[in-house]
BALOBA-1460 file (C-alpha; in Angstrom, 3 decimals):
// residues 129
<rec num="1" residu="m" x="5.630" y="-13.274" z="51.168"/>
<rec num="2" residu="i" x="5.347" y="-13.536" z="54.924"/>
<rec num="3" residu="d" x="7.759" y="-11.249" z="56.744"/>
<rec num="4" residu="h" x="7.088" y="-12.435" z="60.277"/>
<rec num="5" residu="m" x="4.352" y="-13.862" z="62.477"/>
<rec num="6" residu="g" x="3.535" y="-13.913" z="66.151"/>
<rec num="7" residu="v" x="1.411" y="-15.712" z="68.672"/>
<rec num="8" residu="a" x="0.243" y="-14.791" z="72.138"/>
<rec num="9" residu="v" x="1.475" y="-16.880" z="75.044"/>
<rec num="10" residu="a" x="0.433" y="-16.979" z="78.688"/>
<rec num="11" residu="d" x="3.953" y="-16.440" z="80.075"/>
<rec num="12" residu="a" x="6.534" y="-14.943" z="77.709"/>
<rec num="13" residu="a" x="9.562" y="-15.842" z="79.855"/>
<rec num="14" residu="r" x="8.479" y="-19.478" z="80.157"/>
<rec num="15" residu="s" x="7.723" y="-19.710" z="76.449"/>
<rec num="16" residu="k" x="11.025" y="-18.029" z="75.577"/>
<rec num="17" residu="a" x="12.897" y="-20.807" z="77.392"/>
<rec num="18" residu="f" x="10.792" y="-23.440" z="75.614"/>
<rec num="19" residu="y" x="11.324" y="-21.979" z="72.127"/>
<rec num="20" residu="e" x="15.054" y="-21.449" z="72.726"/>
<rec num="21" residu="a" x="15.369" y="-25.195" z="73.313"/>
<rec num="22" residu="a" x="12.885" y="-26.356" z="70.672"/>
<rec num="23" residu="l" x="14.128" y="-24.114" z="67.837"/>
<rec num="24" residu="k" x="17.867" y="-24.524" z="68.476"/>
<rec num="25" residu="p" x="18.102" y="-27.696" z="66.342"/>
<rec num="26" residu="l" x="16.646" y="-25.680" z="63.452"/>
<rec num="27" residu="g" x="19.379" y="-23.062" z="63.750"/>
<rec num="28" residu="m" x="17.030" y="-20.486" z="65.260"/>
<rec num="29" residu="k" x="17.646" y="-18.451" z="68.387"/>
<rec num="30" residu="c" x="16.184" y="-15.492" z="70.225"/>
<rec num="31" residu="l" x="17.481" y="-12.471" z="68.323"/>
<rec num="32" residu="t" x="15.321" y="-9.698" z="69.748"/>
<rec num="33" residu="e" x="13.989" y="-9.073" z="73.239"/>
<rec num="34" residu="i" x="11.541" y="-6.254" z="73.944"/>
<rec num="35" residu="p" x="10.761" y="-5.730" z="77.641"/>
<rec num="36" residu="a" x="7.157" y="-5.074" z="78.633"/>
<rec num="37" residu="d" x="7.828" y="-1.403" z="79.372"/>
<rec num="38" residu="e" x="9.282" y="-0.832" z="75.864"/>
<rec num="39" residu="n" x="6.843" y="-2.845" z="73.755"/>
<rec num="40" residu="g" x="4.104" y="-0.253" z="73.474"/>
<rec num="41" residu="s" x="1.456" y="-2.896" z="74.070"/>
<rec num="42" residu="g" x="2.068" y="-3.799" z="77.684"/>
<rec num="43" residu="g" x="3.749" y="-7.191" z="77.375"/>
<rec num="44" residu="a" x="7.178" y="-8.636" z="76.806"/>
<rec num="45" residu="a" x="8.004" y="-9.905" z="73.322"/>
<rec num="46" residu="y" x="10.734" y="-12.153" z="71.945"/>
<rec num="47" residu="g" x="11.691" y="-12.571" z="68.292"/>
<rec num="48" residu="f" x="13.277" y="-15.791" z="67.042"/>
<rec num="49" residu="g" x="15.051" y="-16.335" z="63.741"/>
<rec num="50" residu="v" x="18.255" y="-17.308" z="62.011"/>
<rec num="51" residu="e" x="19.619" y="-13.836" z="61.195"/>
<rec num="52" residu="g" x="18.613" y="-10.188" z="61.404"/>
<rec num="53" residu="g" x="15.437" y="-9.549" z="63.403"/>
<rec num="54" residu="g" x="12.844" y="-12.026" z="64.503"/>
<rec num="55" residu="q" x="10.687" y="-13.910" z="62.042"/>
<rec num="56" residu="f" x="8.685" y="-15.758" z="64.722"/>
<rec num="57" residu="w" x="7.500" y="-13.766" z="67.715"/>
<rec num="58" residu="i" x="5.948" y="-14.643" z="71.031"/>
<rec num="59" residu="g" x="4.449" y="-12.152" z="73.461"/>
<rec num="60" residu="d" x="2.270" y="-12.087" z="76.538"/>
<rec num="61" residu="n" x="0.422" y="-8.849" z="75.899"/>
<rec num="62" residu="e" x="-2.741" y="-10.396" z="74.439"/>
<rec num="63" residu="a" x="-5.059" y="-13.253" z="75.285"/>
<rec num="64" residu="v" x="-3.811" y="-16.658" z="74.180"/>
<rec num="65" residu="g" x="-5.599" y="-17.566" z="70.957"/>
<rec num="66" residu="e" x="-6.482" y="-13.958" z="70.201"/>
<rec num="67" residu="g" x="-2.961" y="-12.710" z="69.609"/>
<rec num="68" residu="t" x="-2.322" y="-14.274" z="66.205"/>
<rec num="69" residu="h" x="-0.376" y="-11.895" z="63.989"/>
<rec num="70" residu="v" x="0.836" y="-12.277" z="60.405"/>
<rec num="71" residu="a" x="2.933" y="-9.624" z="58.657"/>
<rec num="72" residu="f" x="3.258" y="-9.569" z="54.881"/>
<rec num="73" residu="r" x="6.345" y="-8.013" z="53.282"/>
<rec num="74" residu="a" x="5.754" y="-5.107" z="50.918"/>
<rec num="75" residu="e" x="8.408" y="-3.732" z="48.597"/>
<rec num="76" residu="t" x="7.182" y="-0.116" z="48.729"/>
<rec num="77" residu="r" x="5.329" y="2.134" z="51.125"/>
<rec num="78" residu="a" x="2.710" y="2.630" z="48.407"/>
<rec num="79" residu="q" x="1.986" y="-1.103" z="48.596"/>
<rec num="80" residu="v" x="1.472" y="-0.802" z="52.365"/>
<rec num="81" residu="d" x="-0.961" y="2.071" z="51.783"/>
<rec num="82" residu="a" x="-2.798" y="0.081" z="49.089"/>
<rec num="83" residu="f" x="-3.000" y="-3.001" z="51.345"/>
<rec num="84" residu="y" x="-4.561" y="-0.937" z="54.115"/>
<rec num="85" residu="e" x="-7.094" y="0.744" z="51.829"/>
<rec num="86" residu="a" x="-8.069" y="-2.539" z="50.150"/>
<rec num="87" residu="a" x="-8.415" y="-4.369" z="53.449"/>
<rec num="88" residu="i" x="-10.598" y="-1.643" z="54.975"/>
<rec num="89" residu="a" x="-12.747" y="-1.583" z="51.822"/>
<rec num="90" residu="a" x="-13.122" y="-5.379" z="52.093"/>
<rec num="91" residu="g" x="-14.421" y="-5.129" z="55.662"/>
<rec num="92" residu="a" x="-11.326" y="-5.138" z="57.863"/>
<rec num="93" residu="r" x="-11.214" y="-3.117" z="61.090"/>
<rec num="94" residu="d" x="-8.454" y="-0.563" z="61.534"/>
<rec num="95" residu="n" x="-5.637" y="-1.493" z="63.893"/>
<rec num="96" residu="g" x="-3.108" y="1.149" z="62.823"/>
<rec num="97" residu="a" x="-3.105" y="3.336" z="59.736"/>
<rec num="98" residu="p" x="-0.051" y="3.342" z="57.447"/>
<rec num="99" residu="g" x="2.949" y="5.101" z="58.903"/>
<rec num="100" residu="l" x="6.434" y="4.822" z="60.332"/>
<rec num="101" residu="r" x="6.848" y="2.751" z="63.504"/>
<rec num="102" residu="p" x="10.286" y="3.918" z="64.741"/>
<rec num="103" residu="h" x="10.049" y="1.801" z="67.902"/>
<rec num="104" residu="y" x="10.325" y="-1.264" z="65.588"/>
<rec num="105" residu="g" x="13.099" y="0.174" z="63.392"/>
<rec num="106" residu="p" x="14.133" y="3.393" z="61.635"/>
<rec num="107" residu="n" x="12.472" y="2.541" z="58.278"/>
<rec num="108" residu="y" x="9.676" y="0.315" z="59.592"/>
<rec num="109" residu="y" x="6.640" y="1.524" z="57.631"/>
<rec num="110" residu="a" x="3.535" y="-0.540" z="58.319"/>
<rec num="111" residu="a" x="-0.237" y="-0.710" z="58.476"/>
<rec num="112" residu="f" x="-2.342" y="-2.999" z="60.661"/>
<rec num="113" residu="v" x="-5.888" y="-4.315" z="60.284"/>
<rec num="114" residu="y" x="-8.057" y="-6.989" z="61.882"/>
<rec num="115" residu="d" x="-9.548" y="-9.458" z="59.431"/>
<rec num="116" residu="p" x="-13.221" y="-10.516" z="59.789"/>
<rec num="117" residu="d" x="-12.216" y="-13.116" z="62.416"/>
<rec num="118" residu="g" x="-10.083" y="-10.720" z="64.455"/>
<rec num="119" residu="i" x="-6.662" y="-11.846" z="63.227"/>
<rec num="120" residu="n" x="-4.137" y="-9.008" z="63.273"/>
<rec num="121" residu="l" x="-2.712" y="-8.555" z="59.760"/>
<rec num="122" residu="e" x="0.136" y="-6.248" z="58.856"/>
<rec num="123" residu="a" x="1.864" y="-5.068" z="55.704"/>
<rec num="124" residu="v" x="5.411" y="-3.835" z="56.312"/>
<rec num="125" residu="c" x="8.043" y="-2.151" z="54.169"/>
<rec num="126" residu="y" x="11.651" y="-1.502" z="55.199"/>
<rec num="127" residu="a" x="12.622" y="0.651" z="52.218"/>
<rec num="128" residu="e" x="13.833" y="4.202" z="52.723"/>
<rec num="129" residu="e" x="11.339" y="6.459" z="50.954"/>
């Protein structure tokens, strides 16, 4: 199951205003705002959704077209570890070994890889383990 996804935009503030208007009829709104100095990657990010955190993210910290990101939900941290190991064995490039990412949330356990075309893939688990 897809947990969340993100795309790179040229101007996060401009795109935030666009998506606030375009997604409002779908019941979505900006639920999370991460300023550039707190994002860890150098750009501002905004998460849109219907409840909880963001399921659709925009950010201006990567080149447009190169910032595609898809996160898959894992039920256990062991699944995140297995995803990472399998992806690396299949030819993925490392983009962040399995571990806690407290700047995203207290139980945010994730691993990141680039697929053969450079798309940033993530497996994430929110369970307390």
